[in-house]
VOLUMKE-909263 format. One line per field, with one value per residue: residue in three letters; x, y, z of N, C-alpha, C in turn. Coordinates in steps of 0.05 Angstrom, whole numbers. Each point is the difference from the previous one (the first is absolute). Layout:
residu (Ala:...) .
n.east (X:...) .
n.north (Y:...) .
n.up (Z:...) .
ca.east (X:...) .
ca.north (Y:...) .
ca.up (Z:...) .
c.east (X:...) .
c.north (Y:...) .
c.up (Z:...) .
***
This chain:
residu (Met:Pro:Met:Ile:Leu:Arg:Gly:Leu:Pro:Leu:Ala:Ala:Leu:Leu:Val:Ala:Phe:Pro:Ala:Ala:Ala:Glu:Lys:Ile:Ala:Cys:Pro:Ala:Glu:Ile:Lys:Thr:Ser:Ala:Ala:Gln:Leu:Ala:Thr:Pro:Val:Asp:Gly:Trp:Thr:Ala:Arg:Ala:Asp:Ser:Val:Pro:Thr:Gln:Leu:Ser:Gly:Val:Thr:Phe:Tyr:Glu:Gly:Ala:Pro:Lys:Asp:Gly:Gly:Ser:Leu:Ala:Pro:Asp:Asp:Glu:Lys:His:Thr:Lys:Ala:Lys:Ile:Thr:Ala:Thr:Trp:Arg:Leu:Ala:Gly:Met:Pro:Ser:Ser:Val:Tyr:Trp:Leu:Gly:Cys:Arg:Tyr:Ala:Asn:Thr:Thr:Leu:Thr:Leu:Glu:Arg:Gln:Leu:Pro:Ala:Gly:Thr:Lys:Glu:Cys:Thr:Val:Asn:Tyr:Asp:Pro:Thr:Thr:Thr:Val:Asp:Gly:Leu:Pro:Val:Ile:Gln:Asp:Ile:Ala:Cys:Lys) .
n.east (679:13:-22:0:-5:23:-10:-5:-22:1:-19:16:20:-14:-6:25:6:-26:-9:14:-18:-10:10:-25:4:-26:0:9:6:-20:10:-24:-7:-11:-19:-12:-22:-10:-22:-5:-3:-24:7:20:19:17:12:25:-3:14:-18:19:15:-5:20:-20:12:2:5:-1:12:-15:20:-2:3:5:9:5:24:-15:21:-14:5:20:11:-13:19:-16:14:2:26:-9:-5:2:1:-5:12:-9:20:-17:-2:-7:20:-19:-11:-11:14:-20:11:-23:8:-18:-12:0:-25:4:-6:21:12:19:10:9:13:-7:24:9:-16:-13:3:8:-21:12:-23:15:-21:-4:-14:20:8:-17:-3:-18:1:23:10:18:11:12:-3:14:-1:16:-4) .
n.north (-585:23:9:11:22:3:24:-11:7:24:5:-16:15:22:-12:-6:24:-6:25:0:-13:25:-5:3:15:-4:22:-17:23:17:23:4:24:10:-17:18:4:1:-13:12:-23:11:3:4:-15:14:-23:7:-23:-14:-11:-19:14:-26:-6:8:16:-7:22:-8:22:5:16:25:-10:26:-10:-19:-2:-11:-17:-18:-21:-5:-8:-21:-9:-20:-2:-22:2:5:26:-3:27:2:24:-1:16:-6:23:25:4:19:-24:11:-17:-4:-2:-10:7:-19:13:-19:5:6:24:4:8:-17:19:-16:17:-18:-12:19:-11:3:-26:-8:-4:-14:-7:-9:-15:2:-19:-9:25:14:22:9:-26:10:-17:-8:24:-19:6:21:-8:19:-3) .
n.up (-402:7:11:-24:15:-12:-5:24:-12:11:-18:-14:10:-4:-23:-5:10:5:3:22:13:2:24:2:21:2:14:17:11:2:9:9:-7:22:-7:-16:13:-24:10:23:12:-1:25:-17:12:-14:-5:-2:-13:18:-16:-2:-16:-2:-16:-17:-17:-25:-14:-25:-8:-21:3:7:24:2:-23:18:-13:19:2:-14:16:-16:23:9:16:6:23:15:-9:-25:-2:-26:1:-27:-1:-25:2:-19:12:-6:-18:-2:4:21:16:18:24:8:24:5:20:18:6:-26:-9:15:-22:-5:-16:-19:-15:-18:0:-16:-18:23:-4:24:15:19:11:21:4:26:-13:15:-6:14:-13:17:4:-4:-19:18:-6:-15:-26:-10:-26:-10:-26) .
ca.east (5:-14:-20:7:-24:7:-19:-27:-13:-7:-28:0:9:-21:-21:12:4:-19:5:-10:-23:7:-19:-12:-14:-17:4:-18:-18:4:-13:-17:-11:-27:-21:-20:-25:-3:-21:-8:-25:-16:-3:23:27:19:26:18:8:28:5:22:-7:17:-3:-21:-4:14:-14:17:-15:11:-3:0:-22:-21:-16:-17:5:8:2:-5:22:-3:2:1:4:-7:6:-7:19:7:-14:18:-15:18:-9:17:-2:8:-15:14:27:1:-15:13:-14:4:-8:-14:-1:-23:4:-24:-8:4:-4:25:16:27:1:27:2:19:21:-7:7:-11:-18:-16:3:-11:-4:-6:-16:-4:-29:-6:0:-13:-1:-24:-14:15:24:24:19:26:19:-8:23:-6:22) .
ca.north (24:22:14:27:16:22:4:-6:25:4:-8:-29:-6:7:-20:-25:4:21:15:-12:15:17:-3:25:-7:20:-2:-20:14:29:13:22:18:-6:8:18:3:25:13:-17:-16:6:-20:-19:10:-12:-7:-15:-26:-4:-25:4:3:-19:-3:-19:-5:17:6:11:20:12:29:7:-12:19:-1:-24:-21:-25:-24:-27:-18:-15:-29:-8:-29:-6:-26:2:16:26:11:17:17:13:22:5:29:3:22:16:6:23:-6:1:-18:5:-20:12:-18:5:-8:-5:19:28:5:9:-19:10:-5:4:-5:-22:9:-1:-25:-23:-15:-21:-1:-24:1:-26:3:-24:-3:-12:21:24:27:14:-19:-5:-16:15:3:-11:16:13:2:12:0) .
ca.up (-15:12:-16:-5:-3:-17:-23:8:7:28:4:3:27:19:-1:12:28:7:24:25:12:22:23:10:25:14:29:12:19:2:23:-10:21:7:-19:11:-15:-15:15:23:-2:23:20:-1:5:-18:12:-19:10:-4:-14:-19:-28:-14:-29:-5:-29:-20:-25:-21:-15:-24:5:29:15:4:-24:3:-20:14:-18:11:-8:-25:5:29:5:28:13:28:15:-13:-22:-16:-18:-18:-16:-23:-4:-28:-13:-20:10:18:24:26:18:28:20:24:23:17:27:16:20:-8:-28:-11:-16:-9:-29:-11:-29:-6:-19:-29:-12:14:-18:14:29:12:29:12:25:17:4:26:20:-11:13:-10:-17:-25:5:6:-22:6:-14:-25:-17:-26:-19) .
c.east (-15:-19:8:-25:5:-20:-29:-14:-7:-28:-2:10:-21:-23:10:2:-19:8:-12:-23:10:-21:-9:-16:-16:8:-21:-21:5:-14:-15:-8:-29:-19:-20:-25:-1:-21:-8:-26:-15:-2:23:26:19:26:16:9:30:7:22:-9:20:-6:-22:-5:17:-18:21:-17:14:-6:-2:-24:-24:-19:-17:4:9:-2:-6:24:-6:-1:1:3:-4:10:-9:18:6:-19:20:-17:21:-14:20:-5:9:-17:16:28:2:-16:17:-16:8:-8:-13:-1:-23:4:-27:-5:6:-7:25:13:28:2:28:0:21:21:-10:10:-9:-21:-19:5:-15:-2:-7:-14:0:-29:-8:-1:-12:4:-24:-16:14:25:24:19:27:22:-11:26:-9:24:-8) .
c.north (23:14:29:16:24:2:-6:27:2:-9:-30:-8:7:-20:-26:3:23:13:-14:18:16:-4:27:-7:24:-1:-19:13:29:11:24:19:-6:10:18:0:27:17:-18:-15:4:-24:-21:14:-15:-5:-16:-25:-3:-27:5:2:-16:0:-21:-6:19:3:11:19:7:29:5:-12:18:1:-26:-22:-26:-23:-25:-18:-14:-30:-5:-30:-5:-28:3:19:27:8:19:15:15:21:4:29:7:21:13:5:23:-5:1:-17:6:-24:15:-21:8:-12:-4:23:29:3:10:-22:13:-7:8:-6:-22:10:-2:-26:-25:-13:-19:2:-25:4:-28:5:-27:-2:-11:21:25:25:13:-18:-7:-16:19:1:-10:17:11:1:11:-2:14) .
c.up (12:-19:-2:-5:-17:-22:7:8:29:6:4:28:21:1:13:30:9:27:24:11:23:22:9:25:10:29:13:18:-2:24:-12:23:4:-22:14:-17:-14:14:23:-5:27:19:1:6:-19:14:-21:15:-5:-13:-20:-29:-16:-30:-5:-30:-17:-24:-19:-17:-26:2:30:14:4:-24:-2:-20:13:-20:15:-7:-26:4:30:1:30:7:29:16:-11:-22:-14:-20:-17:-16:-23:-8:-29:-14:-21:11:19:26:25:19:29:16:23:22:18:28:15:19:-7:-29:-14:-17:-5:-29:-10:-30:-4:-19:-29:-12:15:-17:15:30:10:30:10:27:15:7:28:22:-13:16:-13:-20:-26:6:4:-24:10:-13:-26:-16:-27:-18:-25) .
***
């Protein structure tokens, strides 16, 4: 006998079939211009190194990153092959969340506001490989 969904509230359908997680990817590597000293250091010569600036970490923020509202993960699960960190973004309905991508060998970050209504973000890391001493980010998914 076929199941009839007539009369079933939309909210019940949304709970039964939750939204799929959206994959978000920080650029794996960025190119930066040469760094400069604000003031010369007596007896030293400054030179910009050409070491690659690979993705080394992520930070989630409540509010604009410039305001410093960095969030710690709410949950972390560790296995030999994977670390999974989860941020539950359940602030006030008016809260705005951002993702910050950090890179090795530079102080530059890339920052992006997450879509309105984002409730949770999960980051998977590979603990067997590191960049700048941190496990490599495999993927980021938010829903």
